[in-house]
N, C-alpha and C positions, 0 to 999 in steps of 0.2 A: 504494500500500500504506500509506503514511503517513497518507493521508486517511482510510482505513477505520479504522485504529487510533485516530486522533484523534477521529473521530465516535463510535466505540464507547466510548472513555474519557469523552467529554463526556456521552453518554447515561447512563453508569453513575454519574457524579458528580451529574448534575442530577436523577435520579429521586428520591433521598431528599429533596431540597429541594422538589420539587413535591409530594410526599406530605405534607410538613410544612405547606406552604402551604394544602392542601386541608382539613386538620383544624385548626380554629382553637383557639388557646389562650385560656383565660378568665382574665382578671386579677381580683384581688379588689378593687382600687380603681382609679379613673380616673387615668391618667398626667397629670402636670402639663404636660409638653411633648408635643405631638403634631404631627407634620409635616402639611402640607396634603394632603388627600385620602387619608390613611392611615386604616385602619379597625382598631379594637380592640374586643374583646368583653369587657364588664365584668360579672362575676357578683357584685354586692354586695347582692342581695336587694331592690332597689327596684322591680323589674318583676314580682315575683310568682313563683309556682311554675311551673317549666318554661320560663321566659323569661330572657333576658339582655339587657343594654343594649348596643346597637351604637353606637359613638361614631365619628364621621367628623371628621377634622381640617379646619380652615378657614384661609383666608388672612387675615392682618392682624386688623382689628377685627371681622370677622364671627364669629358664634358657632358653636360646634361643633354638629353635628347629632346628636341623641340619639334613638334609636328602640328600643323594646322589641321583640325578635324571639324567636320560639320557638327553643329549642336542639334539636339533633338527638336522636333517641331514644337513641343510644348514650351521648351525654354526659349526658342527663337521668337515665338509669338509673345511671350511674356516680356522679352527684352525690348522688342520694337513697339509694344503697346504702351509702355510707360513713357511719359513725356520727359 
């Protein structure tokens, strides 16, 4: 019985965390420190309309990987609808 309650509690707690992970937050500027292999999306206007820069952290002296990727339609409509 304790196992069932523990599993139900764990599922209830982890569901909001997983939902937050699936919808990325867009930063306005690139962070100074970024741990290796972590990914952030930066919406600073350098990639053009409907795109954001995906920045992946690197180890040591290696450079960060920066790629322009299209943002989802729900984020794009929210970005352009605000004045």
